[in-house]
C-alpha positions as CSV (number, residue, x, y, z in Angstrom):
1,M,-74.5,-59.5,97.1
2,T,-71.0,-61.2,98.4
3,I,-69.1,-62.8,96.0
4,A,-65.7,-64.7,95.8
5,A,-62.6,-63.1,94.6
6,K,-60.6,-65.0,91.7
7,N,-58.2,-66.1,94.3
8,P,-58.3,-64.6,98.1
9,T,-55.4,-62.6,96.9
10,V,-54.7,-59.2,96.6
11,L,-51.7,-57.2,95.0
12,V,-51.2,-53.6,96.7
13,L,-49.2,-51.5,94.5
14,G,-47.2,-49.1,96.6
15,A,-47.6,-51.0,99.6
16,N,-45.3,-49.2,101.4
17,G,-47.2,-45.7,101.2
18,R,-49.8,-44.4,103.6
19,F,-52.7,-45.7,101.9
20,G,-50.9,-48.5,100.2
21,L,-49.9,-49.8,104.1
22,A,-53.1,-49.4,105.2
23,A,-54.9,-51.3,102.6
24,A,-52.0,-54.3,103.2
25,Q,-53.1,-53.9,107.1
26,A,-56.7,-54.1,106.3
27,F,-56.9,-57.0,103.6
28,G,-54.4,-59.1,105.8
29,A,-56.4,-58.8,109.2
30,A,-59.7,-59.7,106.6
31,G,-57.8,-62.9,106.0
32,W,-56.5,-61.8,102.5
33,T,-53.4,-63.2,101.1
34,V,-51.2,-59.9,100.5
35,L,-49.0,-59.1,97.9
36,A,-47.2,-56.3,98.8
37,H,-45.4,-54.3,96.2
38,V,-42.9,-52.4,97.2
39,R,-39.3,-50.9,96.2
40,R,-37.3,-51.6,99.2
41,D,-37.6,-53.2,102.3
42,A,-41.5,-53.4,103.9
43,A,-42.5,-50.7,105.9
44,A,-42.7,-51.0,109.4
45,G,-46.4,-52.4,110.0
46,M,-46.6,-54.7,106.9
47,P,-48.2,-57.9,107.7
48,S,-45.8,-60.5,108.6
49,S,-48.0,-62.4,106.4
50,A,-47.5,-60.6,103.5
51,R,-45.1,-61.7,100.5
52,L,-43.2,-58.8,98.9
53,V,-43.0,-58.3,95.3
54,R,-40.6,-56.2,93.6
55,G,-39.8,-54.7,90.1
56,D,-41.4,-52.6,87.6
57,V,-45.1,-52.8,87.3
58,A,-44.7,-53.5,83.5
59,G,-43.2,-56.9,84.5
60,L,-45.1,-58.2,87.3
61,A,-47.7,-59.9,85.5
62,A,-45.2,-62.7,84.5
63,L,-44.4,-63.2,88.0
64,L,-47.5,-63.4,89.5
65,A,-49.7,-65.7,86.6
66,G,-51.0,-68.7,87.4
67,D,-53.2,-70.2,90.0
68,D,-51.8,-68.1,92.7
69,A,-52.6,-64.6,90.8
70,P,-54.1,-61.8,92.6
71,G,-58.2,-61.1,92.1
72,V,-57.9,-57.8,93.0
73,V,-55.1,-55.1,92.4
74,V,-54.9,-52.0,94.6
75,H,-53.4,-48.9,93.0
76,A,-51.7,-46.9,95.9
77,L,-48.7,-46.0,93.7
78,N,-47.9,-42.4,94.5
79,P,-45.2,-40.0,92.8
80,I,-43.4,-37.1,94.3
81,Y,-46.1,-34.4,94.4
82,T,-43.5,-31.9,92.4
83,R,-43.9,-34.9,89.9
84,W,-47.4,-35.8,90.1
85,D,-48.6,-33.9,86.8
86,E,-46.0,-36.2,84.9
87,E,-46.0,-39.3,86.6
88,A,-49.3,-40.1,87.9
89,L,-51.4,-41.1,84.8
90,P,-48.2,-43.3,83.3
91,L,-48.2,-44.8,86.6
92,A,-52.0,-45.4,86.9
93,R,-51.9,-46.9,83.1
94,A,-49.6,-49.2,84.2
95,G,-51.3,-50.7,87.0
96,M,-54.5,-51.2,84.5
97,D,-52.5,-52.9,82.5
98,L,-51.3,-55.4,84.8
99,A,-54.7,-56.1,86.2
100,E,-56.0,-56.5,82.9
101,R,-53.2,-58.6,82.0
102,L,-53.8,-60.7,85.1
103,G,-57.9,-60.6,85.0
104,A,-58.0,-58.9,88.4
105,R,-60.4,-55.9,89.6
106,F,-58.7,-52.7,89.8
107,M,-59.2,-50.6,92.7
108,L,-58.2,-47.0,92.9
109,P,-58.5,-44.4,95.7
110,G,-59.9,-41.0,94.2
111,N,-60.2,-37.6,95.7
112,V,-62.0,-34.8,94.8
113,Y,-59.9,-32.9,92.8
114,N,-62.5,-34.2,89.7
115,F,-65.2,-31.9,90.8
116,G,-63.2,-28.7,90.6
117,A,-63.4,-25.4,92.8
118,G,-67.3,-25.3,91.8
119,M,-67.7,-28.7,93.8
120,P,-71.4,-28.7,95.5
121,A,-71.3,-29.1,99.3
122,C,-72.4,-32.4,99.4
123,I,-70.9,-34.7,96.6
124,D,-72.3,-37.9,95.5
125,E,-71.6,-40.1,92.8
126,S,-73.6,-38.7,90.1
127,A,-71.8,-34.8,90.4
128,P,-70.5,-33.6,87.4
129,Q,-66.7,-34.0,87.3
130,R,-65.6,-30.2,86.5
131,P,-61.9,-29.7,87.0
132,T,-60.2,-26.5,87.3
133,T,-56.2,-27.2,87.8
134,T,-54.1,-29.9,86.5
135,K,-54.3,-32.3,88.9
136,G,-58.0,-32.6,88.6
137,H,-57.7,-33.0,84.6
138,L,-55.6,-35.8,85.4
139,R,-57.5,-37.2,87.9
140,A,-60.8,-36.9,85.7
141,E,-58.9,-38.7,82.9
142,M,-57.5,-41.6,85.4
143,E,-61.4,-42.3,85.6
144,A,-62.4,-41.9,82.1
145,E,-59.8,-44.6,81.3
146,L,-61.4,-46.9,83.7
147,V,-65.1,-46.3,82.1
148,R,-63.3,-46.5,78.6
149,R,-62.0,-50.5,79.5
150,A,-65.3,-51.2,81.1
151,S,-66.7,-50.4,78.5
152,A,-64.9,-52.3,76.1
153,G,-64.6,-54.9,78.3
154,R,-61.5,-55.1,79.1
155,L,-61.1,-54.2,82.8
156,R,-63.5,-54.5,86.0
157,S,-62.7,-51.6,88.5
158,I,-64.0,-49.6,91.5
159,V,-63.1,-46.0,92.4
160,I,-63.6,-44.9,96.0
161,T,-63.4,-41.2,96.6
162,A,-62.4,-39.8,99.8
163,G,-61.6,-36.7,101.6
164,D,-58.1,-35.6,103.4
165,F,-56.4,-38.5,104.9
166,F,-55.2,-38.7,108.4
167,G,-54.1,-41.5,110.4
168,G,-51.6,-44.5,109.3
169,G,-48.7,-42.7,108.2
170,T,-47.1,-39.4,108.1
171,G,-47.0,-36.6,105.3
172,S,-50.6,-35.6,105.5
173,W,-52.3,-32.2,106.8
174,F,-52.6,-33.7,110.0
175,D,-49.1,-34.3,110.9
176,Q,-47.4,-32.0,109.0
177,A,-49.7,-29.1,109.5
178,V,-52.6,-29.4,112.1
179,V,-50.1,-30.9,115.0
180,K,-46.8,-29.8,113.7
181,S,-46.7,-27.2,116.8
182,I,-48.8,-29.2,119.5
183,A,-45.5,-29.3,121.8
184,A,-46.0,-25.8,121.9
185,G,-49.6,-25.9,122.5
186,K,-50.8,-24.6,119.2
187,L,-52.9,-26.4,116.3
188,V,-52.9,-24.9,113.1
189,Y,-56.1,-25.3,110.4
190,P,-55.1,-24.6,106.8
191,G,-58.5,-22.9,106.1
192,P,-61.5,-20.8,107.7
193,I,-62.5,-22.9,110.5
194,E,-66.0,-22.2,109.8
195,L,-66.2,-24.2,106.7
196,V,-66.9,-28.3,106.5
197,H,-63.8,-29.7,104.8
198,A,-64.0,-33.7,104.0
199,W,-61.4,-35.9,106.0
200,A,-60.9,-39.6,105.4
201,Y,-59.5,-41.6,108.5
202,L,-56.8,-44.1,106.6
203,P,-57.9,-47.6,108.6
204,D,-61.8,-47.1,108.2
205,L,-61.0,-46.2,104.2
206,A,-58.7,-49.4,103.8
207,R,-61.8,-51.4,105.6
208,A,-64.1,-50.2,102.8
209,F,-61.7,-51.0,100.3
210,V,-61.8,-55.0,101.4
211,A,-65.6,-54.8,101.9
212,L,-66.2,-53.6,98.2
213,A,-63.5,-56.1,97.3
214,G,-65.8,-58.6,98.4
215,V,-69.1,-58.1,96.8
216,D,-70.4,-57.6,93.4
217,S,-70.4,-54.7,91.2
218,Q,-70.7,-53.2,87.9
219,P,-67.6,-53.3,85.4
220,F,-66.9,-49.8,86.4
221,E,-68.4,-48.3,89.7
222,R,-67.8,-45.2,91.9
223,F,-68.2,-45.3,95.5
224,H,-68.0,-42.1,98.0
225,F,-66.3,-42.6,101.5
226,A,-68.0,-39.9,103.8
227,G,-65.4,-40.6,106.3
228,H,-65.4,-37.2,108.5
229,A,-66.9,-34.5,107.1
230,S,-66.5,-31.4,109.5
231,T,-65.8,-27.7,110.1
232,G,-62.6,-26.8,111.1
233,R,-64.0,-25.4,114.7
234,E,-65.0,-29.4,115.2
235,F,-61.8,-30.9,114.1
236,L,-59.9,-28.8,115.8
237,A,-61.8,-29.3,119.1
238,A,-61.8,-33.0,118.4
239,T,-58.1,-32.5,118.3
240,E,-57.6,-31.2,121.3
241,R,-60.0,-33.4,123.4
242,A,-57.5,-36.6,121.5
243,A,-54.7,-34.7,122.6
244,A,-56.1,-34.2,126.1
245,S,-56.6,-37.9,126.5
246,L,-53.0,-38.5,125.8
247,G,-51.7,-35.7,128.5
248,L,-50.6,-33.4,126.0
249,A,-52.9,-30.3,126.9
250,P,-51.2,-27.4,127.5
251,A,-51.6,-25.6,131.1
252,R,-52.0,-22.0,129.5
253,G,-54.8,-23.4,127.1
254,W,-54.5,-24.0,123.3
255,R,-53.6,-21.4,120.2
256,H,-54.9,-21.8,117.1
257,G,-52.8,-20.7,113.6
258,T,-53.6,-20.7,110.1
259,M,-51.5,-21.3,106.9
260,P,-49.5,-18.5,105.6
261,W,-51.3,-18.7,102.1
262,A,-50.3,-15.4,101.1
263,V,-46.2,-15.9,101.9
264,I,-46.9,-19.5,100.0
265,R,-47.9,-18.2,97.0
266,M,-45.2,-15.5,96.9
267,L,-42.7,-18.0,97.6
268,G,-44.1,-20.6,95.1
269,V,-42.6,-18.9,92.5
270,F,-39.1,-19.9,93.7
271,V,-40.1,-23.6,95.6
272,P,-42.2,-25.7,93.4
273,M,-43.9,-27.9,96.3
274,W,-45.4,-24.5,97.8
275,R,-46.2,-23.7,94.0
276,E,-48.4,-26.7,93.8
277,L,-50.1,-26.1,97.5
278,A,-51.1,-22.8,96.5
279,R,-52.9,-24.0,93.3
280,M,-54.8,-26.6,95.4
281,S,-55.6,-24.1,98.1
282,Y,-58.9,-23.5,97.0
283,L,-59.8,-27.3,98.5
284,W,-59.7,-25.1,102.3
285,R,-61.9,-22.4,100.7
286,V,-64.9,-24.4,99.3
287,P,-67.1,-26.6,101.9
288,H,-67.3,-30.0,100.9
289,A,-68.5,-33.3,102.3
290,L,-68.9,-36.6,100.6
291,D,-72.4,-38.5,100.5
292,G,-71.4,-42.1,101.3
293,A,-75.1,-43.4,101.1
294,K,-74.3,-46.0,98.1
295,L,-71.2,-47.4,99.9
296,A,-73.1,-47.8,103.2
297,A,-76.0,-49.5,101.4
298,R,-73.6,-51.4,99.6
299,C,-71.9,-52.5,102.5
300,P,-73.8,-51.9,105.5
301,Q,-71.4,-54.0,107.9
302,L,-69.1,-50.9,107.7
303,T,-68.3,-48.7,111.0
304,T,-66.9,-45.0,111.2
305,T,-64.5,-44.8,113.9
306,P,-65.4,-41.7,116.1
307,L,-63.6,-38.8,115.0
308,V,-62.3,-38.4,118.4
309,E,-61.0,-41.7,118.9
310,A,-59.6,-41.8,115.2
311,L,-57.5,-38.5,116.2
312,R,-56.4,-40.2,119.1
313,D,-55.1,-43.5,117.6
314,S,-53.5,-41.3,114.8
315,L,-51.3,-39.1,117.4
316,I,-50.5,-42.5,119.0
317,A,-49.2,-43.6,115.6
318,L,-47.0,-40.8,115.4
319,R,-45.5,-41.2,119.0
320,L,-47.2,-38.2,120.1
321,N,-48.1,-38.8,124.1
322,A,-47.4,-37.5,127.3
323,T,-43.9,-39.7,128.1
324,R,-42.2,-38.3,125.3
325,D,-41.9,-35.2,123.8
326,A,-43.8,-34.1,120.7
327,T,-41.3,-31.8,119.0
328,A,-38.7,-34.9,118.7
329,A,-41.3,-37.2,117.9
330,L,-42.1,-35.0,114.8
331,A,-38.6,-34.5,114.0
332,D,-38.5,-38.2,114.0
333,V,-41.2,-38.8,112.0
334,G,-39.8,-36.2,109.5
335,E,-36.8,-37.9,109.5
336,R,-38.3,-41.9,108.7
337,A,-39.9,-40.3,106.1
338,G,-36.7,-38.5,104.4
339,K,-38.5,-35.7,103.4
340,P,-38.8,-31.9,104.8
341,A,-42.2,-31.2,106.8
342,T,-44.0,-30.1,103.6
343,V,-47.7,-31.3,103.8
344,A,-49.2,-33.0,101.0
345,A,-52.3,-31.8,99.5
346,S,-54.6,-34.8,98.8
347,P,-55.2,-38.1,99.8
348,L,-53.2,-40.1,97.6
349,D,-50.9,-37.7,95.9
């Protein structure tokens, strides 16, 4: 059942990040008033109609209270990956506190960390959460906190669990691993190419948030976003087709590579980012997909962008095409991101 939000206004916390920007764009395109919480100026692509909001999350309630208060708060705050263990849960709780004070629905993008290395091949909302890493335990605690607040009648919330992001920005496995060496005719896949892995095209995921923000739900509900569950072989083949459509197919054919996990584990003793990547590497060794039946039933109007089309749009967003040198484009991407080419190991984190 479709419902009217308290106000057709959404507050996106961390609106300059990959998911935050995609959410701001999707809500703006759907006619919502977007309050974009940013630390600096708006990122390229921010809707021109968005109202920028700055300041600590704890102080935003006083600033936003009143007739124009948002009816929905989307949590897209993202600590640096090496500080995620220390900062992610406090940031999430600050977002929950804010939504509670505003009387707004809280929406959280989740991931598969919660289910641990023993996760089933197809994960639905009833799957037991048995995390096997620190990041997984913290993810599970975030959702447990939402359940407690909902049970106490304090906060309404929705978690939408998705696979690894691609599209809608930089800093993902796609741009900093899979297509990093595309100019040399090489694609890199992080795991065994015969195993299924869950991917989420960000614009599609963001539209799912918009759809669920406008329908009735329980005080706390989980939804899984199916996205694109594909084997590595299928994902690489789709990437090749997308690249060829942009004039990027190498004359001598594509070469494939993989991640040097043994080296990453060894050097992780000295490089914190690599240590964190090694700890989460099981995600590439355990086949998994997300069952999106519940989301499809609740929001039947949602459609999925075909994989080749989504990958093509992702390459265009990275400015990778035949009219521009791919190596130079990726260097520009890294410079704009203000960080070295090191992949993040999760959709939000």
